C-alpha positions in Angstrom: 72.4 81.1 57.5 69.0 82.7 57.0 70.2 85.5 59.1 73.3 86.1 57.0 71.2 86.3 53.9 68.7 88.7 55.5 71.6 90.7 56.5 73.0 91.0 53.1 69.5 91.8 51.8 69.4 94.7 53.9 72.9 95.7 53.1 72.1 96.0 49.5 68.5 97.1 49.5 69.4 100.6 48.3 68.4 101.8 44.8 70.1 100.8 41.5 73.4 102.1 40.6 71.9 103.2 37.3 70.0 106.0 39.1 72.8 107.2 41.4 76.1 109.1 40.9 79.1 106.9 41.2 80.5 109.2 43.9 77.3 108.8 46.1 77.8 105.0 46.3 80.1 102.9 48.4 80.6 100.1 46.0 81.2 96.9 47.9 83.8 94.6 46.4 84.3 91.8 49.0 82.4 90.8 52.1 84.0 88.8 55.0 81.8 87.2 57.8 83.2 85.7 61.0 81.9 84.6 64.3 83.8 85.0 67.6 82.6 85.1 71.2 79.1 84.4 70.1 79.0 87.6 68.0 79.0 88.0 64.2 81.8 90.1 62.6 81.2 91.7 59.1 83.8 93.4 57.2 83.3 95.1 53.8 85.8 96.1 51.3 84.6 99.3 49.5 86.3 100.3 46.2 88.3 103.6 46.1 86.6 105.6 43.3 88.3 108.8 44.0 91.9 107.9 43.2 92.9 105.8 40.4 95.4 103.7 42.2 94.2 104.3 45.6 93.7 101.6 48.3 90.3 100.4 49.1 88.7 101.0 52.6 87.2 98.4 54.9 84.3 98.9 57.2 84.0 96.6 60.2 81.0 95.9 62.4 79.9 93.4 65.1 76.5 92.4 66.2 74.7 89.6 68.3 73.0 88.9 64.9 74.1 89.3 61.3 71.4 91.8 60.8 72.6 93.9 63.6 76.2 93.9 62.2 75.0 94.9 58.7 73.0 97.8 60.0 76.0 99.0 61.9 78.1 98.8 58.8 75.5 100.7 56.9 75.5 103.5 59.4 79.3 103.7 59.5 79.7 104.6 55.8 79.2 108.1 54.6 77.9 106.8 51.3 75.1 104.5 50.4 76.4 100.9 50.4 75.9 99.3 47.2 76.5 95.5 46.3 75.6 95.4 42.6 79.5 94.9 41.9 80.1 92.4 44.7 83.1 90.1 43.5 83.5 87.8 46.4 82.4 86.6 49.8 84.7 85.0 52.3 83.4 83.1 55.3 84.9 81.3 58.1 84.3 77.7 58.8 82.4 78.6 62.0 80.0 80.7 59.8 79.3 77.9 57.3 79.0 75.3 60.1 76.7 77.6 62.3 73.5 75.8 63.1 71.9 79.0 64.0 72.1 80.4 60.4 71.5 79.0 56.9 73.9 80.6 54.4 72.3 79.0 51.4 68.9 80.6 52.4 70.7 83.9 52.9 72.2 83.9 49.4 68.8 83.2 47.8 67.6 86.5 49.4 70.1 88.8 47.9 68.5 91.2 45.4 70.9 93.7 44.1 73.8 91.3 44.0 74.9 89.6 40.8 74.8 85.8 41.2 78.3 85.2 39.8 80.3 86.4 42.8 83.0 84.0 44.0 82.6 82.1 47.3 85.4 81.2 49.6 85.9 79.6 52.9 88.9 80.1 55.2 90.8 77.3 57.1 93.3 78.6 59.6 92.6 82.5 59.5 89.4 84.3 59.8 87.6 86.0 56.9 88.2 89.6 57.9 92.0 89.1 58.4 92.1 87.6 54.9 90.1 90.4 53.5 92.6 92.9 55.2 95.6 91.5 53.3 93.5 91.6 50.0 92.6 95.2 50.6 96.2 96.3 50.7 96.5 95.6 47.1 95.7 98.3 44.4 92.2 98.0 42.9 91.5 94.9 40.8 94.8 93.3 42.0 93.2 90.9 44.4 90.8 89.6 41.8 93.6 89.1 39.3 95.7 87.4 41.9 92.9 84.9 42.7 92.1 84.3 39.1 95.8 83.5 38.4 95.8 81.2 41.3 93.1 79.1 39.9 94.7 79.2 36.4 98.0 78.1 37.7 97.1 75.6 40.5 95.1 72.4 39.7 94.9 71.7 43.5 92.1 74.2 44.1 88.6 75.1 43.2 87.0 78.3 41.9 83.5 78.2 43.0 81.1 81.0 42.4 77.9 81.2 44.2 75.6 80.2 41.3 77.6 76.9 41.0 77.5 76.3 44.7 73.8 76.9 45.1 73.1 74.8 41.8 75.0 71.8 43.1 73.5 72.2 46.6 70.0 72.0 45.0 70.7 69.1 42.7 70.1 65.5 43.7 73.2 63.3 44.0 76.0 65.9 44.2 77.3 68.2 47.1 79.1 71.5 46.3 82.7 72.2 47.1 84.2 75.5 48.0 87.7 77.0 47.3 89.8 77.6 50.3 91.3 80.9 50.7 94.4 81.3 52.8 97.2 83.7 54.0 100.8 82.7 53.9 103.7 85.3 54.3 101.3 88.1 53.9 100.1 86.8 50.6 96.6 85.5 49.8 96.1 82.3 47.7 93.6 79.7 46.9 94.8 76.6 48.7 93.0 73.2 47.9 89.3 72.5 48.4 86.8 72.0 51.2 84.0 69.4 50.6 80.6 69.7 52.1 77.5 67.7 53.2 74.2 69.5 53.6 76.3 72.9 52.8 78.4 72.2 55.8 82.1 71.6 55.6 83.0 68.0 56.5 86.8 68.0 55.3 89.6 70.2 53.9 91.3 68.2 51.1 95.0 67.9 51.0 96.8 68.6 47.8 96.7 65.0 46.5 93.0 64.6 47.2 92.3 68.0 45.6 94.3 66.8 42.5 92.2 63.6 42.4 89.0 65.7 42.6 90.1 67.9 39.7 91.2 65.0 37.5 87.8 63.3 38.0 85.8 66.5 37.5 88.0 67.5 34.3 89.2 70.5 36.0 92.9 70.0 35.5 94.8 72.9 34.0 98.5 72.8 33.1 100.4 71.3 36.0 103.7 69.7 37.0 103.7 66.5 39.1 106.6 64.5 40.5 106.9 60.8 39.6 109.0 58.3 41.5 110.9 55.2 40.3 112.9 53.4 43.1 114.5 56.2 44.9 114.7 58.8 42.1 112.3 61.5 41.1 111.4 63.1 37.8 108.9 65.8 36.8 106.1 65.5 34.2 104.5 68.6 32.9 100.8 67.9 32.0 100.0 70.0 29.0 96.4 68.7 28.5 94.1 66.5 30.5 90.7 65.4 29.4 88.4 63.5 31.5 85.3 61.8 30.2 83.0 60.0 32.7 80.1 57.7 31.8 77.6 55.4 33.5 77.2 51.8 32.5 74.3 49.7 33.6 74.5 45.9 33.3 72.6 43.2 35.1 70.9 45.9 37.2 74.4 47.1 38.5 76.0 50.6 37.7 79.5 51.2 36.9 80.9 54.7 36.7 83.7 54.6 34.3 86.4 57.4 34.7 88.3 57.8 31.3 91.4 60.2 31.6 93.6 61.1 28.6 96.7 63.1 29.3 99.3 64.7 27.0 102.6 65.5 28.9 106.3 65.9 28.6 109.4 65.7 30.9 110.6 68.8 32.5 113.1 67.2 34.8 114.6 63.8 34.3 116.7 61.7 37.0 115.8 58.1 36.0 118.4 55.6 34.6 116.3 55.0 31.3 117.5 55.5 27.8 115.2 58.0 26.3 116.1 57.0 22.9 114.2 53.8 23.4 110.4 53.5 23.0 110.3 51.1 25.9 111.6 53.7 28.3 109.0 56.2 27.2 106.3 53.6 27.7 107.8 52.9 31.2 107.7 56.5 32.2 104.0 56.8 31.0 103.1 53.8 33.2 104.8 55.3 36.1 102.9 58.5 35.6 99.6 56.7 35.1 100.3 55.0 38.6 100.9 58.3 40.2 97.7 59.8 39.0 95.8 56.8 39.9 97.0 57.3 43.5 95.4 60.8 43.5 92.1 59.4 42.3 92.0 56.7 44.8 92.5 59.2 47.7 89.6 61.3 46.4 87.4 58.3 45.8 87.9 57.1 49.3 85.9 60.1 50.5 82.9 59.5 48.2 81.0 57.8 51.1 81.2 60.9 53.2 80.0 63.3 50.6 78.7 63.2 47.0 81.3 65.9 46.0 82.5 63.9 43.1 79.0 63.8 41.5 78.8 60.0 40.7 75.3 59.7 42.0 74.2 62.7 40.1 75.6 61.1 36.9 73.4 58.0 37.5 70.4 60.0 38.3 70.7 62.0 35.2 70.7 59.0 33.0 68.4 56.9 35.1 66.1 59.4 36.9 63.4 56.7 37.9 65.9 54.4 39.7 66.0 54.3 43.5 69.1 52.3 44.0 72.3 54.1 43.2 74.9 51.7 44.3 77.8 51.6 41.9 81.4 50.5 41.4 84.1 52.6 39.9 86.4 51.7 37.0 89.3 53.9 36.1 91.1 54.1 32.7 94.2 56.4 32.6 96.2 56.9 29.4 99.3 59.1 29.5 101.0 60.1 26.3 104.4 61.4 26.7 105.4 63.7 23.9 108.8 63.3 22.2 109.7 67.0 22.2 111.0 69.9 24.4 113.0 68.8 27.2 113.2 65.2 26.1 114.8 66.0 22.8 117.2 68.5 24.6 118.2 65.7 27.1 118.9 63.3 24.3 121.1 65.6 22.4 123.1 66.2 25.6 123.7 62.5 26.1 124.9 62.0 22.4 
């Protein structure tokens, strides 16, 4: 990964944008990095500054090293490459897990690049194919799409490079990466990749990703199905708050996960009388059981990666301790609101 960083360092080594005319700069918005047939492939999306609604241009280059590929990209552009407005970097799994390079070290060497750009990894596609689809959108549309994807999907993670590097350097926690994918010529953030020593060890499925976001207090408004016997209903989570704490007793640690949820029904197919408080309580318990299933799936992976940050929580409170063995206790409380679709349903039944 060191070579990747050096490559990016050279790419953005040019002077500051404050001292150059906008038209003299090729402003890089997105970088994609792939590896195929033992060669590195760089693709850079350059913003179109000449036309208000024009499409952006992509520069491609390959090399035996990342440094060579970046130099070729610089030479192919008629304007000075400038990375001070870099918005995101997309890498393939092959790049992140390449033993010949150290991507973390590479990021540390970036100079003229802000430290808040977003960091994504691909799963099934390569990085440059993903960038190509993004580039077909009008200026800024891709960034808005990815932002909306995060805000509307609690099964993903939106990680900027500052957060990634910070968690990489901290004791007791491993960083996660948002997975970016293509489906039907559309780009979206899809679930989460977990790491160990900055190498991907697993792509989480939807339920594992939900479990991660519940534990890490990253749940936005989301609808989830709940099952009773052979019927399904849908719960809309309007607010979810997670407060984790560490308890030490008799030289043993307990990580307590406390989740409080406010929700309401959006689809109802159970044979309960919603006029009865006992029916509401029963639906709350069914929902708590469903969410607990997500947590259990995420916690099962805790032995493979410290991505949930439990050891970090213990270290922050007891930094001198060396033994960080712990057990996990979960408290989930769902409050089903008597409003909206529930009231409408009751009125229809009367």
